[in-house]
N, C-alpha and C positions, 0 to 999 in steps of 0.2 A: 447712552452710556454703554461702553464696550462690555461684552460678556466673556469672561475667561473660560477657556475650554480645559477641563480637567483631564490630564493624562497621567496615569499612575507612573511612579518613579521606576526606572529600570536600573538594575544593578550593573556596575562596571564589569562584573564577571560575565554578564550576558554577552558581551562583545567577544568573548573567547569560547564560551560554552556552546552557544547555538550554532555558530559557523562550524565548530568542531563536530557537533552532532550531525550536521548536514553532510559533512565530508564522510563521516562514518556510514551514513545511509547510502551515499554514492558508492563507497567501497562494497557495501552489502549487495547493492543492485548489480554492480559490475561482476562480482564473484558469481552470482547466480546466473547471469545471462551472458557471461563471457564467451563460452563455447558456441552457443546457438545464435548469438546476435552480435555482440561487440567485436569479437575476434573473427566472426564470420563475414565481416564487411559491412555491418549495419544495413545500409540500403541495398547491398548486394547479397545479404543473407538469404538463405533458401527458405523463406517464409511462404505460407500457403497462398496468399494473395495480397493485393495492394492495401486492403483494409487492415490487415495485421501489421503491415509496414507502418501505416499511419498511427496505429495504436501504439506500437513500440516507440516510434519517434516522439509522440506526444508525452508518453510517460517518462521517457528519458529527459526530455526538455523540462519537465516538471522538477526533476531532481536537480538539474543544473540551475534552474531558476531559484530553487530553494537555497542553494549555495550562494548565488548572486545576491539574493535579498538579504540573507543574514550577514553577508560581507558588507553590503552597503550600509546597513545599520551600524555595524561595528566601526565603519569608517566615517560615521556621522553624515552620511549622504541620505538623509531621511526623505528629502523632497523627491529625489530620484527613486528611492524605494517605494514611495507612495504611488508615483506615476506608473512604475513597472508593476506594482501590485494590481492595478486595474487590468492590465494585460494578463497577469497571472490568474485572476479570477475568471477571465474569459477562457483561458487555457484549461482551467479546472472544469468548467462547464463542458468544454469540448471533450475532455477526458472521460467524463461520465457518459456522454453520447457514444464515444468510440468504444469504451469498455463494454457497454450494453450491446452495441452493434457487433463487436468482435465475438462476444459470447453467443449472440444469435447466429452469427455466421458459422461458428463451430458447431452449434446445435444442428444447423441445416446440413453441414457436411457429415455429422455423426449419423443422422438418419439416412443420408445418401450412402453410407457405408454398408447398410443393411446387415449389421452384426446382430446375431440372435443368441449368442452364447449366454447361458444362464448366469454366469459369474461376472458378467460385465454390467456395470451400473447403467440404468436407464438414462439416456441423454437428457430427458426432461428433469430428472432428479439432479443431475450434475449441473444443470443450467443455473440453479439457484445460488451456487457459490459465488461466481463473479458478480451477480446482481446484488448480493448482500454486501460484498466488498464496495461496490459503487454506492450503496446506500450509506454506509459508514463514511466513506470519503466525501461524498457530496454533502451530507448533512453537516459534517464538521467544518468543511471549507466554507459553506454558506454562513455558519455561525461565526467563523473567523472573519469573514467579510463584514458582517454586521458589527463585530467587535474591533474594527481596525483603529478606532480612537482609543482603545485600551491595549497598548502594546503587549504587556505581560500575558493577557488572556489570548490575544490574537496569535502570538507566536506559538503558544502551547497548543492551541487548537490546530494550527497548521502542522505541527510536528506529530501530533497524535494521528491526524488524518493521513499523513505520509507513512506513518508506521503501519497503517492498514495495508498500504500498497506493497510494503517490503516483504510481506508473506510470500508473494509470488516468486521473489528472488531467493529467499531463505530456503524455501521448499525444494529449490533446485541446486543448492550448494552441493558440490561433489564430496560430501562427507557421509560415510556409511551410516553413522548414527542417525542422521536425518533422513537419508534415503530409504532406510529399511524399517522405519517406524511410522506410526499413524501421523496424520497431519497436525495433530495438536502438539507434537514435538516441535515442529517448525513454528507454530504459533507461540509456544513458550519462548523460543529464541527471539522472536520479534518483540516480546515483552521486555527484553533487555533494554530497549530504547525507553520504555515507560519507566523502568527502574532507574535508569540514569537520570531521567527528568525529575523523578520523585526525589532522588538523592540530592540532585542539584538544588531543588527547592529548599530542602531541609538545611543544606550547607550554606546557602546564600541568604536565606531569610529566617531560618529557624522553624519553619512550618511548611507544609505542602500547600501549594496554591490550589484553590478550590477548582479551577479549570482542569488542572492536572488530574484531580480526583475523579470528577464526573465524566470528563472526556475519555479517560482511560477505562473507567467502569463501563461506559457505553460500548467502546470497542470490544472489551472482553466479554460483555454480556451477549452481544450479537454473535460473536464467535462461539461462545459456549452454548447458546440456543441452537446454533447451526450444528454443533457437534452432537448435542443431545438428540436433535431430530434425526441425525444420521444413524445413531444407535437404534432408533426406533423405525428405521427404514425409510425416512423421508428424505434425509440428506445423508448419504452413506459416508462412512469413515474411509478416507482414501488419500492417496498421493495424487493431488489434482494437477500436478504440473509435470507429469511424465516420469516420475520416479518409479523404481521397480517395486512391485507389490511384495508384501511379506508372504513367505511360503505358506500355502494352505489357508490363506485368509482371503476369500473372494471379495470382501469389502475393500480390500486394499488395491484391487486391480483398477487401473485407470480406464475410463470409458473410451469407446472406439474413436479414433481420430483426435483424441484430446492429448496429443503429445506436447512436449515442452514448447514446440514451435507454434502450436495452435493457440497457446495462452500467453503470448507476448503481451 
């Protein structure tokens, strides 16, 4: 006797909302990395080394893949979506490896700079930031892979995981309000994606999806623990993507060699 596979019902509105949110994430990333990467020639951009080029290319490909995947579902090309999803999971695993490797490379170059200024963050302290980003991203993508037979949960996990990546771009927006304030201001801006997802859940189903709640809570909790640790001297409060420090605030000064190009 055949066994039916239960797949939760998807709303018709999903076909418009999720591709739209993916496009908004692409615009967010482009605005943040336009000058240093996209408009600088991408592969010909003046990045520190080949590892950072691979890092930037992989993370760009992820955003493009997100748009392709949400568009395939909207076009009812589910079989193609599932096959491409396997490649996407492989890409996500590669991104975690590249993210950690690029961070380690920047740590190595930071020590090579031999900067001893008292108001510059210790490179080992700075190192924890991208590692925690990869922790959030990798965990949520893994859970999304396991939940691939549950489309509503799967797509929400992927979107929250990608939201964690957008902090790198938002923190580099050429907007003074973001550039001259602590990193939590950029974090709050990225939470706009979570708010949109929450509002969509309420509008489309009358309640917030449980995955939206706990995945968003996980992302925010990790970032808040990171911020609290910084105020205690473990992970300093800072502009970690090359933004200008706030005047007379040593915690806001970026670590040596950790310019925007180092953290592609």
